[in-house]
Z-matrix of the N, CA and C atoms (Angstrom, degrees):
N
C 1 1.437
C 2 1.538 1 105.24
N 3 1.300 2 115.32 1 126.71
C 4 1.470 3 119.05 2 -177.19
C 5 1.583 4 104.12 3 -100.77
N 6 1.378 5 111.07 4 179.71
C 7 1.470 6 118.31 5 -170.94
C 8 1.593 7 107.34 6 -60.54
N 9 1.325 8 119.69 7 -46.51
C 10 1.447 9 119.20 8 -172.46
C 11 1.531 10 111.59 9 -62.33
N 12 1.454 11 114.27 10 -39.76
C 13 1.382 12 122.09 11 178.95
C 14 1.666 13 109.15 12 -67.23
N 15 1.316 14 115.01 13 -36.39
C 16 1.455 15 113.79 14 171.47
C 17 1.490 16 119.29 15 -69.00
N 18 1.420 17 114.69 16 -29.36
C 19 1.452 18 118.48 17 172.46
C 20 1.549 19 111.19 18 -67.31
N 21 1.395 20 116.40 19 -41.13
C 22 1.430 21 120.21 20 174.99
C 23 1.562 22 113.79 21 -58.82
N 24 1.251 23 115.09 22 -42.50
C 25 1.462 24 119.70 23 -179.67
C 26 1.431 25 116.22 24 -67.57
N 27 1.447 26 114.24 25 -40.46
C 28 1.445 27 118.65 26 176.27
C 29 1.491 28 113.03 27 -66.88
N 30 1.451 29 115.79 28 -40.94
C 31 1.450 30 119.89 29 173.41
C 32 1.561 31 116.99 30 -56.71
N 33 1.348 32 114.32 31 -40.05
C 34 1.391 33 121.18 32 170.76
C 35 1.505 34 116.65 33 -61.91
N 36 1.233 35 114.83 34 -51.31
C 37 1.561 36 127.16 35 -173.33
C 38 1.417 37 110.31 36 -64.92
N 39 1.451 38 117.03 37 -39.32
C 40 1.474 39 120.35 38 -175.38
C 41 1.543 40 110.83 39 -103.54
N 42 1.409 41 118.96 40 7.14
C 43 1.328 42 121.75 41 176.91
C 44 1.614 43 116.31 42 50.40
N 45 1.412 44 108.22 43 50.41
C 46 1.454 45 119.98 44 179.66
C 47 1.473 46 107.46 45 -129.34
N 48 1.303 47 116.40 46 165.94
C 49 1.477 48 124.31 47 174.77
C 50 1.661 49 109.68 48 -66.89
N 51 1.407 50 112.19 49 145.99
C 52 1.395 51 119.22 50 175.19
C 53 1.629 52 112.85 51 -51.74
N 54 1.283 53 111.11 52 -35.46
C 55 1.562 54 119.47 53 178.70
C 56 1.512 55 109.01 54 -59.72
N 57 1.402 56 112.13 55 -51.97
C 58 1.338 57 116.84 56 -174.97
C 59 1.672 58 112.25 57 -69.65
N 60 1.213 59 115.01 58 -38.28
C 61 1.496 60 123.50 59 172.29
C 62 1.514 61 110.08 60 -51.93
N 63 1.397 62 113.92 61 -48.29
C 64 1.494 63 118.38 62 -179.55
C 65 1.483 64 113.61 63 -65.82
N 66 1.348 65 117.04 64 -35.92
C 67 1.499 66 117.52 65 177.98
C 68 1.447 67 108.80 66 -70.48
N 69 1.282 68 120.66 67 -36.83
C 70 1.439 69 121.21 68 -176.57
C 71 1.658 70 108.80 69 -67.61
N 72 1.262 71 108.92 70 -42.67
C 73 1.534 72 118.12 71 -178.24
C 74 1.575 73 107.74 72 -61.98
N 75 1.323 74 116.66 73 -48.18
C 76 1.478 75 122.34 74 178.48
C 77 1.517 76 112.65 75 -66.66
N 78 1.309 77 124.24 76 -30.93
C 79 1.377 78 130.04 77 179.13
C 80 1.601 79 107.96 78 -77.75
N 81 1.372 80 120.20 79 -36.28
C 82 1.403 81 123.16 80 169.72
C 83 1.456 82 113.01 81 -66.64
N 84 1.171 83 123.04 82 -47.03
C 85 1.560 84 122.12 83 -176.43
C 86 1.618 85 108.07 84 -68.39
N 87 1.293 86 110.78 85 -40.40
C 88 1.536 87 117.36 86 -177.87
C 89 1.580 88 108.37 87 -60.57
N 90 1.361 89 111.72 88 -47.10
C 91 1.417 90 117.27 89 -175.82
C 92 1.596 91 114.30 90 -68.88
N 93 1.336 92 111.04 91 -35.16
C 94 1.479 93 118.48 92 174.05
C 95 1.489 94 111.17 93 -63.28
N 96 1.216 95 114.99 94 -47.07
C 97 1.621 96 122.93 95 -177.58
C 98 1.530 97 108.02 96 -66.15
N 99 1.301 98 122.41 97 -44.54
C 100 1.433 99 122.81 98 177.65
C 101 1.554 100 116.63 99 -61.91
N 102 1.454 101 110.91 100 -44.05
C 103 1.516 102 119.11 101 175.03
C 104 1.615 103 109.90 102 -59.55
N 105 1.233 104 113.44 103 -53.04
C 106 1.497 105 115.65 104 -173.10
C 107 1.532 106 112.10 105 -67.75
N 108 1.366 107 116.38 106 -31.91
C 109 1.486 108 122.97 107 -177.17
C 110 1.615 109 104.77 108 -71.90
N 111 1.303 110 117.20 109 -30.55
C 112 1.493 111 119.03 110 -179.08
C 113 1.546 112 111.65 111 -88.92
N 114 1.336 113 116.01 112 4.81
C 115 1.482 114 119.27 113 171.07
C 116 1.593 115 113.79 114 101.09
N 117 1.390 116 112.51 115 -8.98
C 118 1.487 117 117.30 116 177.26
C 119 1.513 118 107.23 117 -68.64
N 120 1.388 119 114.63 118 176.28
C 121 1.496 120 120.63 119 170.98
C 122 1.622 121 97.76 120 -127.77
N 123 1.265 122 111.05 121 154.27
C 124 1.541 123 123.91 122 177.43
C 125 1.531 124 107.37 123 -122.16
N 126 1.392 125 112.02 124 118.03
C 127 1.475 126 113.80 125 178.57
C 128 1.464 127 107.87 126 -116.92
N 129 1.338 128 116.07 127 132.89
C 130 1.385 129 123.15 128 169.82
C 131 1.547 130 108.14 129 -117.28
N 132 1.396 131 116.78 130 106.19
C 133 1.324 132 120.41 131 -172.74
C 134 1.509 133 115.47 132 -57.95
N 135 1.267 134 117.99 133 130.56
C 136 1.505 135 125.99 134 -177.02
C 137 1.562 136 108.57 135 87.45
N 138 1.327 137 120.96 136 -21.33
C 139 1.469 138 118.61 137 -176.48
C 140 1.507 139 109.89 138 -100.06
N 141 1.377 140 112.87 139 -52.82
C 142 1.468 141 115.47 140 178.14
C 143 1.573 142 112.62 141 160.33
N 144 1.304 143 111.94 142 -170.22
C 145 1.542 144 118.30 143 -174.05
C 146 1.568 145 107.68 144 -131.71
N 147 1.193 146 120.50 145 131.75
C 148 1.449 147 127.06 146 164.15
C 149 1.521 148 114.69 147 -100.85
N 150 1.280 149 114.78 148 132.20
C 151 1.532 150 113.18 149 179.84
C 152 1.571 151 104.99 150 -153.46
N 153 1.320 152 118.18 151 173.41
C 154 1.374 153 124.19 152 173.34
C 155 1.491 154 110.78 153 -101.23
N 156 1.397 155 122.94 154 148.00
C 157 1.422 156 123.23 155 176.74
C 158 1.538 157 107.71 156 -139.28
N 159 1.375 158 113.39 157 148.18
C 160 1.468 159 116.03 158 -176.64
C 161 1.640 160 108.58 159 -92.62
N 162 1.330 161 116.37 160 132.45
C 163 1.404 162 118.01 161 179.25
C 164 1.505 163 104.77 162 -102.37
N 165 1.225 164 119.55 163 126.69
C 166 1.557 165 122.54 164 174.35
C 167 1.602 166 112.10 165 -64.40
N 168 1.373 167 107.73 166 151.68
C 169 1.577 168 111.63 167 173.65
C 170 1.465 169 106.00 168 -67.22
N 171 1.200 170 119.55 169 150.17
C 172 1.440 171 129.36 170 179.24
C 173 1.508 172 115.24 171 -150.12
N 174 1.289 173 120.21 172 172.44
C 175 1.437 174 125.73 173 176.71
C 176 1.554 175 110.89 174 -106.52
N 177 1.255 176 116.12 175 128.92
C 178 1.448 177 123.48 176 179.21
C 179 1.534 178 113.97 177 -118.76
N 180 1.339 179 111.59 178 178.57
C 181 1.488 180 111.46 179 -176.91
C 182 1.503 181 101.20 180 -129.32
N 183 1.357 182 119.19 181 136.41
C 184 1.458 183 125.57 182 170.06
C 185 1.458 184 109.40 183 -71.63
N 186 1.399 185 119.59 184 111.87
C 187 1.436 186 119.78 185 -174.79
C 188 1.588 187 119.11 186 -58.23
N 189 1.352 188 107.29 187 -27.77
C 190 1.546 189 118.20 188 -177.66
C 191 1.505 190 109.62 189 -74.69
N 192 1.323 191 117.78 190 -44.40
C 193 1.488 192 115.34 191 -170.92
C 194 1.568 193 110.38 192 -112.09
N 195 1.282 194 116.44 193 -13.90
C 196 1.467 195 120.33 194 -174.81
C 197 1.451 196 115.27 195 77.16
N 198 1.356 197 117.15 196 7.70
C 199 1.511 198 125.18 197 178.82
C 200 1.651 199 110.37 198 -74.39
N 201 1.302 200 112.41 199 131.62
C 202 1.448 201 117.25 200 176.23
C 203 1.541 202 111.14 201 -71.10
N 204 1.341 203 113.78 202 136.75
C 205 1.547 204 121.22 203 -176.32
C 206 1.447 205 107.73 204 -129.94
N 207 1.342 206 117.38 205 146.97
C 208 1.412 207 124.11 206 175.52
C 209 1.593 208 106.96 207 -91.87
N 210 1.398 209 115.40 208 121.56
C 211 1.368 210 119.73 209 170.04
C 212 1.489 211 115.35 210 -92.94
N 213 1.399 212 124.56 211 123.19
C 214 1.354 213 116.28 212 -172.75
C 215 1.598 214 117.58 213 -78.32
N 216 1.265 215 119.66 214 169.06
C 217 1.489 216 122.91 215 -176.19
C 218 1.600 217 98.80 216 -68.86
N 219 1.325 218 113.11 217 149.71
C 220 1.549 219 120.59 218 171.21
C 221 1.433 220 115.25 219 -151.73
N 222 1.381 221 110.89 220 155.15
C 223 1.524 222 112.38 221 179.47
C 224 1.578 223 98.53 222 -102.89
N 225 1.440 224 110.55 223 135.68
C 226 1.429 225 114.58 224 -174.46
C 227 1.598 226 109.59 225 -133.19
N 228 1.186 227 118.42 226 149.89
C 229 1.468 228 122.66 227 -179.69
C 230 1.581 229 108.92 228 -77.66
N 231 1.343 230 114.07 229 141.63
C 232 1.494 231 120.37 230 -179.75
C 233 1.519 232 111.44 231 -132.49
N 234 1.391 233 117.34 232 140.08
C 235 1.480 234 117.45 233 176.82
C 236 1.481 235 102.41 234 -122.56
N 237 1.440 236 115.27 235 140.46
C 238 1.434 237 121.21 236 175.39
C 239 1.513 238 103.34 237 -127.24
N 240 1.392 239 111.42 238 121.10
C 241 1.524 240 119.06 239 -176.34
C 242 1.576 241 108.29 240 -68.59
N 243 1.205 242 116.02 241 141.80
C 244 1.448 243 125.70 242 -178.86
C 245 1.595 244 106.84 243 -83.89
N 246 1.386 245 112.43 244 162.86
C 247 1.456 246 118.53 245 179.31
C 248 1.381 247 114.10 246 -49.19
N 249 1.304 248 122.39 247 -47.11
C 250 1.496 249 121.20 248 -172.11
C 251 1.445 250 111.71 249 -67.98
N 252 1.296 251 116.45 250 -33.44
C 253 1.416 252 122.27 251 -178.16
C 254 1.484 253 109.05 252 -73.28
N 255 1.341 254 120.72 253 -43.23
C 256 1.463 255 125.25 254 173.03
C 257 1.365 256 110.21 255 -57.49
N 258 1.355 257 123.26 256 -40.33
C 259 1.456 258 124.78 257 -168.69
C 260 1.625 259 107.91 258 -76.71
N 261 1.331 260 111.53 259 -32.96
C 262 1.532 261 120.37 260 -178.49
C 263 1.599 262 105.17 261 -67.61
N 264 1.258 263 118.82 262 -44.06
C 265 1.379 264 127.93 263 -179.51
C 266 1.599 265 114.22 264 -67.31
N 267 1.255 266 114.12 265 -40.91
C 268 1.358 267 122.63 266 -175.63
C 269 1.574 268 116.31 267 -87.56
N 270 1.359 269 120.55 268 8.31
C 271 1.414 270 124.14 269 -179.28
C 272 1.491 271 109.10 270 -65.64
N 273 1.252 272 123.47 271 139.62
C 274 1.490 273 126.38 272 -178.79
C 275 1.541 274 104.15 273 -65.79
N 276 1.250 275 117.91 274 157.45
C 277 1.449 276 123.57 275 175.00
C 278 1.473 277 107.65 276 -77.48
N 279 1.330 278 114.80 277 142.83
C 280 1.496 279 123.39 278 178.07
C 281 1.448 280 107.85 279 -75.50
N 282 1.394 281 117.01 280 136.92
C 283 1.438 282 117.72 281 175.92
C 284 1.514 283 109.98 282 -88.89
N 285 1.277 284 115.22 283 148.95
C 286 1.450 285 124.16 284 -170.87
C 287 1.475 286 105.76 285 -88.89
């Protein structure tokens, strides 16, 4: 599902216009990005949590040349799925 398909689904589910659904989706993603970038976490109970995590510097290997390279430390975004989300995804397929 791409962004336009998601906006269509949100508009239908919430019974709002596609334009309104697009603005809400953009506001949601922007707010989550700003919060996580500033070091906060965002938790949506049943859906999941967004937070930042520090990845330590490490040594890697260029797969093309085999040369060792240094990979610098970085702060990266993380998403942890909530119990409700995990349960919905893990439901066994219904038999026909």
